[in-house]
C-alpha positions in Angstrom: -106.4 -8.1 -76.7 -108.7 -9.7 -73.9 -106.5 -12.7 -75.3 -103.3 -10.9 -74.0 -105.1 -10.2 -70.8 -106.2 -13.7 -70.0 -102.4 -14.8 -70.7 -101.2 -12.1 -67.9 -103.8 -13.3 -65.8 -103.2 -16.9 -65.9 -99.5 -16.3 -65.8 -99.8 -14.6 -62.4 -102.0 -17.2 -61.2 -99.0 -19.8 -61.6 -96.5 -17.3 -60.1 -98.7 -16.7 -57.0 -99.2 -20.7 -57.2 -95.2 -21.0 -57.0 -94.6 -18.9 -54.7 -97.3 -20.6 -52.3 -95.8 -24.1 -52.9 -92.1 -22.8 -52.3 -93.3 -20.8 -49.2 -95.1 -23.9 -47.9 -92.3 -25.9 -48.8 -89.7 -23.8 -47.0 -92.2 -24.0 -43.6 -92.0 -27.6 -43.9 -88.1 -27.5 -44.2 -87.7 -25.0 -41.0 -89.9 -27.2 -39.0 -88.1 -30.4 -39.9 -84.6 -28.8 -38.8 -86.6 -27.4 -35.7 -87.4 -31.2 -35.0 -84.4 -32.5 -35.9 -82.6 -29.8 -33.4 -85.2 -30.8 -30.7 -84.3 -34.5 -31.3 -80.9 -33.9 -31.1 -81.0 -31.6 -27.9 -83.4 -34.6 -26.4 -80.4 -37.4 -27.3 -78.2 -35.2 -25.3 -79.9 -34.8 -22.7 -80.9 -38.5 -22.0 -77.0 -39.1 -22.1 -76.3 -36.3 -19.9 -79.1 -38.1 -17.4 -77.7 -41.3 -17.9 -74.1 -39.9 -17.4 -75.9 -38.4 -14.0 -76.9 -41.6 -12.8 -73.4 -43.1 -13.3 -72.1 -40.3 -11.0 -74.6 -40.7 -8.6 -73.8 -44.4 -8.5 -70.2 -44.1 -8.2 -71.0 -41.4 -5.2 -73.6 -44.3 -3.5 -70.4 -46.3 -3.0 -68.7 -45.5 0.5 -65.6 -46.3 1.9 -65.9 -49.5 4.4 -66.1 -48.6 7.8 -65.1 -52.2 9.1 -61.7 -53.0 10.1 -62.1 -56.5 9.0 -61.3 -55.1 5.2 -57.6 -54.7 6.6 -57.6 -58.5 6.8 -59.6 -59.6 3.5 -59.7 -59.2 0.0 -63.1 -58.0 -1.4 -64.2 -60.0 -4.5 -66.8 -58.3 -7.1 -68.6 -59.8 -10.1 -69.0 -58.4 -13.4 -71.5 -55.2 -12.4 -68.8 -54.5 -9.7 -70.9 -55.7 -6.9 -69.5 -57.2 -3.7 -70.2 -60.9 -3.6 -67.2 -62.6 -1.3 -64.3 -61.7 0.7 -60.8 -63.7 0.8 -58.4 -64.0 3.7 -55.0 -62.7 3.5 -54.0 -65.5 5.8 -55.6 -68.6 4.9 -56.7 -67.6 1.4 -60.3 -68.9 2.4 -63.3 -67.4 0.2 -66.1 -66.4 2.3 -69.7 -64.8 1.4 -69.7 -60.8 2.3 -72.9 -59.6 -0.1 -73.6 -56.6 2.2 -77.3 -57.0 1.6 -77.5 -60.6 2.6 -73.9 -61.2 5.1 -72.5 -58.1 5.9 -68.9 -58.6 7.8 -70.1 -61.0 10.9 -69.0 -64.0 8.8 -65.6 -62.1 8.3 -65.2 -61.1 11.8 -65.9 -64.8 13.2 -63.6 -66.4 11.0 -60.7 -63.8 11.9 -60.7 -64.6 15.4 -60.7 -68.8 14.6 -58.1 -68.3 11.6 -55.4 -70.4 12.2 -52.9 -68.5 10.3 -53.9 -65.1 11.6 -50.9 -63.6 13.4 -53.3 -60.9 15.1 -55.9 -63.5 16.7 -53.8 -62.7 20.2 -53.2 -59.2 19.9 -56.7 -58.0 21.1 -55.9 -57.8 24.4 -52.3 -55.9 24.4 -51.4 -56.7 28.4 -51.7 -60.5 27.4 -48.5 -62.4 27.4 -48.1 -65.7 25.1 -45.7 -68.6 26.5 -42.6 -69.2 24.6 -39.4 -71.2 25.0 -36.0 -70.3 24.0 -33.3 -73.1 23.9 -31.1 -73.2 27.3 -33.6 -70.7 29.1 -36.5 -71.5 31.7 -40.4 -70.8 29.6 -41.2 -67.3 29.9 -43.8 -64.9 28.9 -43.5 -62.7 26.1 -45.9 -59.7 25.0 -45.8 -57.8 21.4 -44.9 -54.3 21.8 -44.6 -52.5 18.8 -43.3 -48.8 20.5 -40.4 -51.6 22.4 -39.5 -53.3 19.3 -39.0 -49.6 17.5 -36.8 -48.5 19.9 -34.7 -51.9 19.7 -34.6 -51.7 16.0 -33.1 -48.2 16.4 -30.4 -49.7 18.9 -29.4 -52.2 16.4 -29.1 -49.6 13.4 -27.0 -47.9 15.8 -24.8 -50.2 17.4 -24.3 -52.3 14.1 -23.5 -48.9 12.1 -26.4 -49.5 9.3 -27.6 -47.0 7.0 -31.2 -45.9 7.6 -32.3 -47.5 4.4 -31.8 -50.9 5.9 -35.3 -51.2 6.6 -36.0 -50.5 3.0 -34.6 -53.8 2.1 -36.7 -56.2 0.2 -35.2 -59.6 2.3 -35.1 -57.7 5.4 -38.9 -57.3 5.0 -39.3 -60.5 4.1 -37.8 -61.7 7.0 -39.6 -60.1 9.9 -43.0 -61.2 7.8 -42.3 -64.4 8.7 -40.4 -63.7 12.2 -42.9 -61.2 13.4 -45.8 -60.0 11.3 -47.1 -57.9 13.5 -44.2 -55.4 14.0 -45.1 -52.7 11.5 -41.2 -52.4 10.2 -41.0 -48.4 10.2 -39.8 -46.4 7.2 -36.4 -44.7 6.8 -37.5 -41.3 7.7 -39.0 -42.8 11.1 -36.1 -44.4 12.0 -34.3 -41.4 11.4 -36.6 -39.9 14.1 -36.2 -42.5 16.6 -32.8 -42.5 16.6 -32.5 -38.5 17.0 -34.9 -38.7 19.9 -32.6 -41.4 21.4 -29.8 -39.3 20.6 -31.3 -36.6 22.6 -32.9 -39.1 25.3 -29.2 -40.9 26.2 -27.7 -37.2 26.0 -29.9 -36.2 28.9 -29.0 -38.9 31.0 -25.1 -38.5 30.5 -25.7 -34.7 31.9 -27.7 -36.0 34.8 -25.1 -38.7 35.7 -22.5 -36.2 35.3 -23.9 -33.9 37.5 -25.5 -36.3 40.2 -22.7 -39.2 40.5 -19.5 -38.1 38.4 -17.2 -35.2 40.4 -14.3 -35.7 37.7 -13.7 -36.9 34.3 -10.9 -37.3 32.1 -11.3 -35.6 28.1 -9.6 -37.0 25.2 -10.1 -36.1 21.9 -9.4 -37.9 18.6 -9.3 -36.0 14.9 -9.2 -37.6 11.5 -9.8 -36.6 7.7 -12.1 -38.6 5.5 -11.9 -39.1 1.6 -13.9 -36.1 1.1 -11.2 -34.0 2.9 -13.5 -32.6 5.6 -11.9 -32.7 9.0 -13.9 -34.3 12.2 -13.2 -34.4 16.0 -14.6 -36.9 18.8 -14.5 -35.7 22.6 -15.1 -38.9 25.1 -15.3 -38.5 28.5 -13.7 -41.3 30.9 -14.6 -41.5 34.5 -14.7 -44.1 37.1 -18.2 -45.1 39.2 -18.5 -45.9 42.8 -17.3 -49.5 42.2 -14.4 -48.8 40.3 -15.3 -49.7 37.0 -14.1 -47.5 34.2 -16.6 -45.9 31.9 -16.1 -44.4 28.5 -18.8 -42.1 27.1 -18.5 -40.0 23.5 -20.2 -36.8 24.5 -19.9 -34.9 20.9 -18.7 -35.7 17.3 -18.7 -32.8 15.0 -16.6 -31.4 12.2 -13.7 -29.4 12.7 -12.1 -26.7 10.0 -8.9 -27.6 11.0 -6.4 -29.8 13.2 -4.7 -27.0 14.6 -4.5 -26.6 18.6 -6.6 -23.7 18.2 -9.1 -25.1 16.1 -9.2 -27.9 18.4 -9.3 -25.8 21.2 -12.5 -23.5 20.4 -14.2 -27.0 19.2 -14.0 -28.1 22.9 -14.8 -25.4 24.4 -18.0 -25.0 22.4 -19.2 -28.9 23.0 -18.1 -28.3 26.9 -20.5 -25.7 26.5 -23.6 -27.6 24.9 
């Protein structure tokens, strides 16, 4: 019996030792897992910090304030740092580091560039001397608004579509003939022509009211290829110098070419 008790005690000790070692191993594995998770989180935190640094650097890049960048192209290195600038007219490369040079050199070159079309545009009242074949030398002053009005008149007189200003050939020609002229878009041309229509209409009304006592009205009707009826009303009159004038006072769409329809449309146009 004593030997049996000793064996039982030894077995209990072995089991206790085995259980203790298993407990230590389990704690060790948990500690390793926790350390790995901590390292992973720290790595994620490092990555997030790097991303935040990149975002902060991207935010620090401010849009250029100088108007010189409208006439120069930026040249950057591999790190996306501004180092130089190239003139859009003569293609000369100038140093433009923001920390050392800035835009002073660009401004000086802009004023002396021989191919700069804006060199004489600083004073809008300053005219330039020009000579035309068969005419005496005269002064010319660039006026964007006057050129826009003349362009709208050209579209009206030549019956050109509004999309004429978007054609590449015309834009290339204007870039050589008058680089300073900003060719208007199709929508801008539409607004300019509609504005010109209302201005001329107001002038004609004032002229009929103040200087014209009698006018002769004529109508002309026709049908388009889409089978739509149109009518034009023309006013003819003689001025104080006995000169005959004809003015189109209305152009509109009609339902038909019957006498009743023409009479109603004519009365409506005169009321307007």
